[in-house]
N, CA, C and O atoms as a DFTB+ gen file, in Angstrom:
620 C
 N C O
     1  1     111.590     114.815      65.277
     2  2     111.926     114.962      63.780
     3  2     110.664     114.779      63.026
     4  3     110.417     115.537      62.088
     5  1     109.767     113.739      63.392
     6  2     108.520     113.571      62.649
     7  2     107.583     114.790      62.800
     8  3     106.838     115.119      61.878
     9  1     107.628     115.430      63.929
    10  2     106.741     116.544      64.155
    11  2     107.150     117.748      63.245
    12  3     106.291     118.546      62.871
    13  1     108.443     117.876      62.896
    14  2     108.851     118.995      62.031
    15  2     108.884     118.607      60.570
    16  3     108.439     119.390      59.731
    17  1     109.368     117.483      60.240
    18  2     109.624     117.007      58.899
    19  2     108.245     116.705      58.115
    20  3     107.983     117.221      57.028
    21  1     107.437     115.853      58.762
    22  2     106.169     115.370      58.103
    23  2     105.232     116.490      57.804
    24  3     104.748     116.545      56.674
    25  1     104.915     117.411      58.718
    26  2     104.052     118.530      58.444
    27  2     104.565     119.393      57.449
    28  3     103.754     119.929      56.694
    29  1     105.919     119.648      57.302
    30  2     106.551     120.476      56.306
    31  2     106.438     119.782      54.951
    32  3     106.118     120.432      53.956
    33  1     106.701     118.442      54.891
    34  2     106.710     117.768      53.665
    35  2     105.282     117.618      53.052
    36  3     105.143     117.566      51.830
    37  1     104.248     117.550      53.887
    38  2     102.938     117.360      53.436
    39  2     102.298     118.692      53.027
    40  3     101.262     118.712      52.362
    41  1     102.896     119.750      53.413
    42  2     102.511     121.117      53.121
    43  2     101.062     121.430      53.425
    44  3     100.407     122.104      52.630
    45  1     100.534     120.960      54.558
    46  2      99.155     121.386      54.942
    47  2      99.202     122.857      55.379
    48  3     100.275     123.384      55.673
    49  1      98.085     123.491      55.419
    50  2      97.996     124.952      55.733
    51  2      97.223     125.121      56.973
    52  3      96.261     124.378      57.171
    53  1      97.553     126.038      57.840
    54  2      96.816     126.505      59.016
    55  2      96.421     125.405      59.983
    56  3      97.241     124.743      60.618
    57  1      95.106     125.258      60.051
    58  2      94.632     124.274      60.969
    59  2      94.906     122.862      60.699
    60  3      94.948     122.045      61.619
    61  1      95.099     122.533      59.439
    62  2      95.551     121.176      59.043
    63  2      96.927     120.887      59.598
    64  3      97.164     119.757      60.023
    65  1      97.826     121.806      59.621
    66  2      99.168     121.635      60.039
    67  2      99.142     121.414      61.633
    68  3      99.902     120.599      62.157
    69  1      98.326     122.101      62.296
    70  2      98.191     121.999      63.759
    71  2      97.646     120.657      64.055
    72  3      98.158     119.934      64.910
    73  1      96.567     120.300      63.327
    74  2      95.954     118.915      63.594
    75  2      96.941     117.799      63.362
    76  3      97.026     116.868      64.162
    77  1      97.715     117.879      62.239
    78  2      98.646     116.851      61.891
    79  2      99.752     116.729      63.003
    80  3     100.137     115.633      63.411
    81  1     100.226     117.904      63.456
    82  2     101.235     117.920      64.543
    83  2     100.699     117.313      65.798
    84  3     101.401     116.552      66.465
    85  1      99.478     117.623      66.142
    86  2      98.762     117.170      67.318
    87  2      98.690     115.593      67.251
    88  3      99.047     114.899      68.203
    89  1      98.227     115.092      66.116
    90  2      98.080     113.624      65.960
    91  2      99.399     112.924      66.093
    92  3      99.513     111.894      66.757
    93  1     100.465     113.532      65.411
    94  2     101.736     112.935      65.521
    95  2     102.315     112.944      66.912
    96  3     102.970     111.983      67.316
    97  1     102.086     114.024      67.660
    98  2     102.555     114.209      68.988
    99  2     101.927     113.179      69.907
   100  3     102.618     112.527      70.690
   101  1     100.595     113.033      69.808
   102  2      99.874     111.971      70.536
   103  2     100.342     110.558      70.250
   104  3     100.455     109.719      71.144
   105  1     100.609     110.324      68.974
   106  2     101.055     109.038      68.593
   107  2     102.418     108.687      69.126
   108  3     102.657     107.552      69.537
   109  1     103.338     109.677      69.125
   110  2     104.643     109.512      69.670
   111  2     104.646     109.337      71.182
   112  3     105.383     108.504      71.711
   113  1     103.833     110.110      71.874
   114  2     103.683     109.987      73.339
   115  2     103.094     108.676      73.707
   116  3     103.480     108.090      74.719
   117  1     102.153     108.179      72.913
   118  2     101.483     106.886      73.137
   119  2     102.526     105.734      72.996
   120  3     102.570     104.827      73.827
   121  1     103.328     105.792      71.969
   122  2     104.320     104.781      71.750
   123  2     105.298     104.756      72.943
   124  3     105.617     103.672      73.432
   125  1     105.792     105.936      73.432
   126  2     106.639     106.095      74.537
   127  2     106.002     105.445      75.835
   128  3     106.638     104.669      76.549
   129  1     104.768     105.804      76.067
   130  2     104.094     105.335      77.274
   131  2     103.936     103.771      77.178
   132  3     104.110     103.098      78.194
   133  1     103.635     103.223      76.072
   134  2     103.352     101.874      76.024
   135  2     104.536     100.958      75.911
   136  3     104.470      99.793      76.305
   137  1     105.630     101.479      75.371
   138  2     106.839     100.711      75.281
   139  2     107.892     100.917      76.394
   140  3     108.670     100.001      76.662
   141  1     107.936     102.095      77.046
   142  2     108.896     102.418      77.959
   143  2     108.306     102.628      79.375
   144  3     108.665     101.926      80.321
   145  1     107.439     103.565      79.485
   146  2     106.960     104.063      80.742
   147  2     106.156     103.042      81.562
   148  3     106.498     102.690      82.691
   149  1     105.075     102.594      80.927
   150  2     104.204     101.625      81.722
   151  2     104.798     100.272      81.949
   152  3     104.491      99.671      82.979
   153  1     105.629      99.731      81.076
   154  2     106.371      98.452      81.418
   155  2     107.355      98.616      82.580
   156  3     107.617      97.673      83.326
   157  1     107.881      99.802      82.714
   158  2     108.808      99.992      83.869
   159  2     107.971     100.051      85.131
   160  3     108.463      99.627      86.177
   161  1     106.775     100.532      85.110
   162  2     105.907     100.641      86.301
   163  2     105.352      99.285      86.778
   164  3     105.065      99.098      87.960
   165  1     105.217      98.392      85.870
   166  2     104.562      97.132      86.245
   167  2     105.265      96.301      87.216
   168  3     104.650      95.402      87.791
   169  1     106.580      96.536      87.465
   170  2     107.273      95.717      88.489
   171  2     106.786      96.172      89.876
   172  3     106.999      95.465      90.861
   173  1     106.144      97.326      89.962
   174  2     105.631      97.846      91.272
   175  2     104.115      97.314      91.531
   176  3     103.509      97.521      92.582
   177  1     103.633      96.655      90.508
   178  2     102.278      96.053      90.679
   179  2     102.586      94.589      91.321
   180  3     102.651      93.568      90.636
   181  1     102.741      94.623      92.548
   182  2     103.250      93.430      93.205
   183  2     102.351      92.237      93.021
   184  3     102.874      91.123      92.992
   185  1     101.082      92.363      92.898
   186  2     100.127      91.263      92.759
   187  2     100.501      90.357      91.470
   188  3     100.582      89.130      91.537
   189  1     100.707      91.056      90.366
   190  2     101.041      90.338      89.156
   191  2     102.448      89.672      89.219
   192  3     102.668      88.545      88.775
   193  1     103.384      90.470      89.811
   194  2     104.734      89.927      89.952
   195  2     104.778      88.656      90.880
   196  3     105.500      87.692      90.624
   197  1     103.951      88.727      91.976
   198  2     103.897      87.681      92.883
   199  2     103.240      86.406      92.179
   200  3     103.661      85.263      92.358
   201  1     102.186      86.726      91.379
   202  2     101.546      85.580      90.678
   203  2     102.535      84.960      89.713
   204  3     102.563      83.733      89.625
   205  1     103.278      85.642      89.044
   206  2     104.305      85.040      88.072
   207  2     105.266      84.140      88.909
   208  3     105.591      83.012      88.540
   209  1     105.692      84.716      90.051
   210  2     106.652      84.017      90.864
   211  2     105.980      82.721      91.369
   212  3     106.599      81.660      91.286
   213  1     104.800      82.764      91.863
   214  2     104.117      81.616      92.396
   215  2     103.780      80.540      91.256
   216  3     103.844      79.326      91.450
   217  1     103.455      81.069      90.180
   218  2     103.206      80.094      88.984
   219  2     104.408      79.297      88.731
   220  3     104.309      78.110      88.420
   221  1     105.608      79.922      88.856
   222  2     106.886      79.182      88.600
   223  2     107.314      78.385      89.781
   224  3     107.781      77.261      89.596
   225  1     107.187      78.894      91.030
   226  2     107.595      78.244      92.218
   227  2     106.724      77.069      92.661
   228  3     107.240      76.026      93.063
   229  1     105.420      77.240      92.587
   230  2     104.477      76.413      93.183
   231  2     104.208      75.111      92.313
   232  3     103.108      74.891      91.806
   233  1     105.298      74.271      92.183
   234  2     105.105      73.030      91.329
   235  2     104.260      72.031      91.988
   236  3     103.681      71.208      91.278
   237  1     104.113      72.004      93.313
   238  2     103.296      71.022      93.961
   239  2     101.855      71.389      93.998
   240  3     101.029      70.651      94.535
   241  1     101.520      72.596      93.397
   242  2     100.135      73.107      93.368
   243  2      99.609      73.204      94.772
   244  3      98.519      72.700      95.041
   245  1     100.315      73.815      95.667
   246  2      99.843      74.146      96.977
   247  2      98.722      75.210      96.864
   248  3      98.720      76.006      95.925
   249  1      97.759      75.220      97.835
   250  2      96.759      76.246      97.795
   251  2      97.455      77.609      98.030
   252  3      98.478      77.711      98.707
   253  1      96.836      78.643      97.430
   254  2      97.450      79.980      97.509
   255  2      96.442      80.896      98.254
   256  3      95.280      80.995      97.860
   257  1      96.899      81.546      99.311
   258  2      95.988      82.354     100.069
   259  2      96.513      83.811     100.225
   260  3      97.716      84.062     100.162
   261  1      95.602      84.718     100.423
   262  2      95.854      86.052     100.715
   263  2      94.883      86.551     101.755
   264  3      93.903      85.860     102.032
   265  1      95.093      87.704     102.345
   266  2      94.183      88.186     103.351
   267  2      93.229      89.106     102.682
   268  3      93.578      89.767     101.704
   269  1      91.959      89.169     103.215
   270  2      90.935      89.901     102.605
   271  2      91.032      91.394     102.780
   272  3      90.363      92.117     102.042
   273  1      91.838      91.922     103.727
   274  2      92.010      93.304     104.058
   275  2      92.835      94.071     102.992
   276  3      92.761      95.294     102.866
   277  1      93.609      93.291     102.248
   278  2      94.404      93.866     101.218
   279  2      94.310      93.117      99.935
   280  3      95.333      92.695      99.396
   281  1      93.096      92.928      99.406
   282  2      92.780      92.168      98.334
   283  2      93.523      92.609      97.089
   284  3      93.502      93.802      96.788
   285  1      94.162      91.752      96.360
   286  2      94.939      92.209      95.207
   287  2      94.410      91.495      93.932
   288  3      94.646      90.310      93.696
   289  1      93.717      92.260      93.174
   290  2      93.106      91.713      91.946
   291  2      94.102      91.207      90.935
   292  3      93.861      90.161      90.334
   293  1      95.253      91.917      90.703
   294  2      96.199      91.407      89.709
   295  2      96.710      89.980      90.052
   296  3      96.985      89.152      89.184
   297  1      96.812      89.763      91.371
   298  2      97.281      88.390      91.874
   299  2      96.254      87.398      91.383
   300  3      96.621      86.394      90.772
   301  1      95.003      87.639      91.622
   302  2      93.978      86.671      91.242
   303  2      93.883      86.456      89.730
   304  3      93.638      85.350      89.247
   305  1      94.088      87.560      89.004
   306  2      94.014      87.583      87.516
   307  2      95.084      86.710      86.938
   308  3      94.799      85.886      86.068
   309  1      96.284      86.856      87.378
   310  2      97.439      86.168      86.765
   311  2      97.722      84.806      87.288
   312  3      98.371      84.011      86.608
   313  1      97.276      84.508      88.434
   314  2      97.451      83.234      89.079
   315  2      96.786      82.121      88.372
   316  3      95.617      82.248      88.006
   317  1      97.484      80.989      88.146
   318  2      96.913      79.811      87.422
   319  2      96.116      78.872      88.227
   320  3      95.882      77.740      87.805
   321  1      95.670      79.306      89.414
   322  2      94.859      78.388      90.277
   323  2      94.028      79.351      91.157
   324  3      94.272      80.555      91.228
   325  1      93.044      78.740      91.811
   326  2      92.167      79.529      92.619
   327  2      92.898      80.259      93.770
   328  3      93.937      79.806      94.251
   329  1      92.347      81.351      94.175
   330  2      92.908      82.114      95.234
   331  2      92.039      82.092      96.400
   332  3      90.858      82.411      96.265
   333  1      92.522      81.733      97.574
   334  2      91.743      81.600      98.832
   335  2      91.948      82.911      99.581
   336  3      93.074      83.398      99.682
   337  1      90.881      83.480     100.100
   338  2      90.966      84.671     100.927
   339  2      90.699      84.200     102.355
   340  3      89.723      83.511     102.653
   341  1      91.678      84.640     103.266
   342  2      91.508      84.223     104.668
   343  2      91.409      85.534     105.511
   344  3      91.736      86.618     105.029
   345  1      90.969      85.402     106.723
   346  2      90.880      86.511     107.666
   347  2      92.271      86.950     108.017
   348  3      93.145      86.109     108.223
   349  1      92.514      88.273     108.093
   350  2      93.935      88.751     108.477
   351  2      94.278      88.426     109.839
   352  3      95.464      88.485     110.163
   353  1      93.323      88.060     110.755
   354  2      93.678      87.750     112.095
   355  2      93.933      86.299     112.307
   356  3      94.240      85.856     113.414
   357  1      93.796      85.506     111.166
   358  2      94.028      84.083     111.322
   359  2      92.854      83.276     111.847
   360  3      92.946      82.080     112.121
   361  1      91.725      84.006     111.976
   362  2      90.548      83.311     112.428
   363  2      89.676      82.715     111.247
   364  3      89.928      83.033     110.085
   365  1      88.710      81.897     111.543
   366  2      87.844      81.300     110.563
   367  2      88.610      80.185     109.827
   368  3      89.691      79.743     110.217
   369  1      87.955      79.769     108.730
   370  2      88.557      78.594     107.966
   371  2      89.768      78.990     107.307
   372  3      89.861      80.090     106.763
   373  1      90.698      78.153     107.328
   374  2      92.000      78.275     106.634
   375  2      92.278      77.064     105.839
   376  3      91.852      75.984     106.249
   377  1      92.973      77.137     104.708
   378  2      93.330      75.968     103.959
   379  2      94.257      75.026     104.680
   380  3      94.981      75.440     105.585
   381  1      94.248      73.829     104.316
   382  2      95.166      72.823     104.899
   383  2      96.570      73.256     104.587
   384  3      96.850      73.784     103.511
   385  1      97.445      73.031     105.528
   386  2      98.866      73.412     105.334
   387  2      99.595      72.252     104.794
   388  3      99.233      71.110     105.078
   389  1     100.670      72.502     103.980
   390  2     101.268      73.796     103.679
   391  2     100.490      74.615     102.700
   392  3      99.719      74.109     101.885
   393  1     100.721      75.923     102.811
   394  2     100.009      76.938     101.998
   395  2     100.999      77.895     101.476
   396  3     101.930      78.280     102.184
   397  1     100.832      78.300     100.244
   398  2     101.648      79.452      99.661
   399  2     100.805      80.694      99.929
   400  3      99.628      80.719      99.570
   401  1     101.367      81.708     100.541
   402  2     100.596      82.840     100.941
   403  2     101.214      84.208     100.370
   404  3     102.411      84.311     100.102
   405  1     100.387      85.133     100.228
   406  2     100.724      86.450      99.687
   407  2     100.247      87.483     100.850
   408  3      99.062      87.791     100.983
   409  1     101.209      87.951     101.617
   410  2     100.867      88.836     102.783
   411  2     101.715      90.049     102.853
   412  3     102.842      90.036     102.358
   413  1     101.200      91.170     103.482
   414  2     102.069      92.206     103.719
   415  2     102.719      91.913     105.116
   416  3     102.273      91.030     105.850
   417  1     103.807      92.706     105.453
   418  2     104.601      92.397     106.609
   419  2     103.777      92.425     107.890
   420  3     103.945      91.578     108.767
   421  1     102.902      93.390     107.987
   422  2     102.133      93.573     109.235
   423  2     101.257      92.341     109.500
   424  3     101.240      91.860     110.633
   425  1     100.543      91.819     108.524
   426  2      99.702      90.632     108.584
   427  2     100.577      89.449     108.861
   428  3     100.230      88.638     109.721
   429  1     101.692      89.297     108.187
   430  2     102.555      88.200     108.313
   431  2     103.075      88.067     109.791
   432  3     103.127      86.965     110.336
   433  1     103.447      89.191     110.401
   434  2     103.822      89.230     111.737
   435  2     102.704      88.813     112.693
   436  3     102.938      88.101     113.670
   437  1     101.507      89.262     112.398
   438  2     100.395      88.900     113.236
   439  2     100.123      87.343     113.159
   440  3      99.876      86.695     114.176
   441  1     100.177      86.806     111.967
   442  2      99.907      85.339     111.805
   443  2     101.064      84.569     112.498
   444  3     100.801      83.547     113.133
   445  1     102.309      85.020     112.396
   446  2     103.409      84.342     113.077
   447  2     103.239      84.403     114.566
   448  3     103.631      83.451     115.240
   449  1     102.693      85.433     115.124
   450  2     102.436      85.536     116.524
   451  2     101.328      84.590     116.979
   452  3     101.279      84.233     118.156
   453  1     100.469      84.191     116.107
   454  2      99.367      83.302     116.387
   455  2      99.837      81.820     116.184
   456  3      99.027      80.899     116.285
   457  1     101.090      81.617     115.912
   458  2     101.612      80.243     115.890
   459  2     101.817      79.711     114.397
   460  3     102.185      78.549     114.224
   461  1     101.596      80.505     113.397
   462  2     101.837      80.029     112.087
   463  2     103.305      80.038     111.791
   464  3     103.995      81.015     112.085
   465  1     103.776      79.014     111.240
   466  2     105.228      78.827     110.918
   467  2     105.430      79.376     109.419
   468  3     105.030      78.741     108.443
   469  1     106.024      80.496     109.337
   470  2     106.107      81.131     107.964
   471  2     107.583      81.231     107.556
   472  3     108.496      81.586     108.301
   473  1     107.692      80.869     106.268
   474  2     108.993      80.891     105.675
   475  2     108.923      81.946     104.514
   476  3     108.124      81.727     103.603
   477  1     109.646      82.996     104.483
   478  2     109.506      84.053     103.447
   479  2     110.266      83.515     102.285
   480  3     111.409      83.085     102.435
   481  1     109.633      83.527     101.067
   482  2     110.171      83.091      99.825
   483  2     110.712      84.260      99.024
   484  3     111.830      84.200      98.514
   485  1     109.913      85.344      98.907
   486  2     110.302      86.479      98.105
   487  2     109.537      87.651      98.526
   488  3     108.359      87.529      98.863
   489  1     110.135      88.779      98.526
   490  2     109.598      90.091      98.870
   491  2     109.367      90.882      97.567
   492  3     110.142      90.788      96.616
   493  1     108.284      91.656      97.559
   494  2     107.967      92.557      96.442
   495  2     107.654      93.929      96.878
   496  3     106.939      94.132      97.860
   497  1     108.219      94.964      96.108
   498  2     107.760      96.283      96.278
   499  2     106.369      96.520      95.790
   500  3     106.037      96.020      94.715
   501  1     105.547      97.220      96.464
   502  2     104.178      97.355      96.111
   503  2     103.664      98.833      96.084
   504  3     103.893      99.592      97.025
   505  1     102.993      99.199      95.022
   506  2     102.450     100.539      94.765
   507  2     101.321     100.406      93.841
   508  3     101.428      99.692      92.844
   509  1     100.200     101.077      94.120
   510  2      99.055     101.012      93.203
   511  2      99.323     101.915      92.033
   512  3      99.088     103.121      92.100
   513  1      99.809     101.342      90.971
   514  2     100.274     102.157      89.785
   515  2      99.133     102.887      89.071
   516  3      99.398     103.712      88.197
   517  1      97.929     102.620      89.402
   518  2      96.820     103.304      88.825
   519  2      96.598     104.682      89.555
   520  3      95.781     105.504      89.139
   521  1      97.346     104.872      90.625
   522  2      97.230     106.131      91.444
   523  2      98.561     106.806      91.538
   524  3      99.073     107.005      92.640
   525  1      99.127     107.159      90.444
   526  2     100.494     107.757      90.370
   527  2     100.534     109.153      91.136
   528  3      99.645     109.982      90.941
   529  1     101.439     109.355      91.886
   530  2     101.683     110.582      92.569
   531  2     103.158     111.087      92.421
   532  3     104.061     110.288      92.171
   533  1     103.367     112.313      92.566
   534  2     104.719     112.872      92.289
   535  2     105.827     112.166      93.169
   536  3     106.948     111.906      92.730
   537  1     105.425     111.895      94.391
   538  2     106.467     111.232      95.278
   539  2     106.897     109.853      94.679
   540  3     108.050     109.443      94.813
   541  1     105.938     109.160      94.020
   542  2     106.298     107.907      93.436
   543  2     107.128     108.058      92.102
   544  3     108.079     107.322      91.840
   545  1     106.696     109.055      91.299
   546  2     107.366     109.363      90.040
   547  2     108.837     109.753      90.216
   548  3     109.701     109.393      89.415
   549  1     109.085     110.493      91.278
   550  2     110.506     110.932      91.544
   551  2     111.230     109.839      92.170
   552  3     110.940     109.445      93.299
   553  1     112.245     109.293      91.408
   554  2     112.993     108.130      91.879
   555  2     113.685     108.386      93.265
   556  3     113.965     107.450      94.012
   557  1     113.936     109.640      93.561
   558  2     114.616     109.908      94.885
   559  2     113.682     109.702      96.056
   560  3     114.142     109.356      97.144
   561  1     112.407     109.900      95.880
   562  2     111.419     109.763      96.923
   563  2     110.588     108.543      96.844
   564  3     109.774     108.313      97.739
   565  1     110.731     107.753      95.851
   566  2     109.921     106.582      95.581
   567  2     109.942     105.571      96.730
   568  3     108.903     105.006      97.074
   569  1     111.071     105.347      97.302
   570  2     111.184     104.438      98.421
   571  2     110.285     104.778      99.643
   572  3     109.904     103.887     100.403
   573  1     109.960     106.066      99.814
   574  2     109.145     106.463     100.988
   575  2     107.681     106.191     100.798
   576  3     106.932     106.217     101.774
   577  1     107.218     105.922      99.550
   578  2     105.785     105.618      99.296
   579  2     105.527     104.147      98.960
   580  3     104.383     103.747      98.746
   581  1     106.605     103.339      98.915
   582  2     106.357     101.945      98.585
   583  2     106.026     101.147      99.784
   584  3     106.589     101.330     100.863
   585  1     105.066     100.221      99.577
   586  2     104.782      99.147     100.532
   587  2     105.466      97.875     100.127
   588  3     105.993      97.762      99.020
   589  1     105.460      96.899     101.040
   590  2     106.108      95.643     100.699
   591  2     105.156      94.464     101.019
   592  3     104.450      94.458     102.027
   593  1     105.176      93.475     100.112
   594  2     104.340      92.269     100.280
   595  2     105.295      91.153     100.034
   596  3     106.269      91.244      99.287
   597  1     104.933      90.031     100.749
   598  2     105.847      88.856     100.576
   599  2     105.085      87.572     100.190
   600  3     103.961      87.332     100.633
   601  1     105.703      86.810      99.400
   602  2     105.280      85.439      99.102
   603  2     105.863      84.559     100.079
   604  3     107.087      84.544     100.208
   605  1     105.041      83.741     100.858
   606  2     105.532      82.974     101.954
   607  2     105.082      81.480     101.786
   608  3     104.146      81.160     101.053
   609  1     105.749      80.679     102.448
   610  2     105.312      79.259     102.657
   611  2     104.901      79.046     104.018
   612  3     105.701      79.242     104.933
   613  1     103.606      78.624     104.255
   614  2     103.175      78.480     105.634
   615  2     103.097      76.990     105.959
   616  3     102.378      76.257     105.279
   617  1     103.856      76.499     107.035
   618  2     103.896      75.138     107.364
   619  2     102.884      74.786     108.460
   620  3     102.791      73.627     108.865
């Protein structure tokens, strides 16, 4: 409505009318992207969602660890405490247990096979939303491109 009514009411001519419609169209698209589209994508940014969950769950202020092979910057950014990076093979120095961890299923299975006692707390769908592809944008095929990461408690 704004694209039709405002340029007609302002009575600009030629190039001015095109420029006004272009500015209005970009403004309307920007409002849609920032209020509807991007907020719906943020639930697939599992690092930030996991950080919000850990901030609410981790009342004992347990150390939080993740593996270095799948480093998640949103997790570190939104987490209210330091994030410890451990070797995905469970080698090297590890924090004292219990530990709250953020791992993908493959790493979690490997750590469990090495004797770590892992209790799954919550699972998150994961997709790098900065790299949108048609298979993700199509809700029918979205499940085929999603990865999963879990917040766990390691005893």
